[in-house]
Steps between C-alpha positions, in 0.01 A plus 500: 500500500129548409579687187728220381221253556256719309744518202535120506124459500459748217768322294335164564160635408637639173670179421177304558308744282752454212482122526110517497511726195744278317282191580180680372678604184616144432157367571344752261747400227427128549125552486527707183708225339228232537264628228525574128222611272519428129279604208536209244306347215286204615723233332810639657332539836382136491850382413659717769251380757577132423877576524461669835292213643757253384779711656304517829453127507861444432604734786263325743612149407874582537570563871854622431362794297356779704356673195269797561127497452367683204138607531503701180179617346459491125258714300406399153429725206 
């Protein structure tokens, strides 16, 4: 009887560990997807920056669109 309970506890512990590992992996992937770095000429960087600001404003003004945030950093050459 005790050995069966121990096996059940071990199985449950392993299941919880797998769930935690999956959750951590998904979280790491989501965090990595929030940032992009670009090396662009100044004129292109300025145009790209304006386009991103306009896209963000559009996403925030349309409640039906759950668009992701894009905190990209742009380096100029």
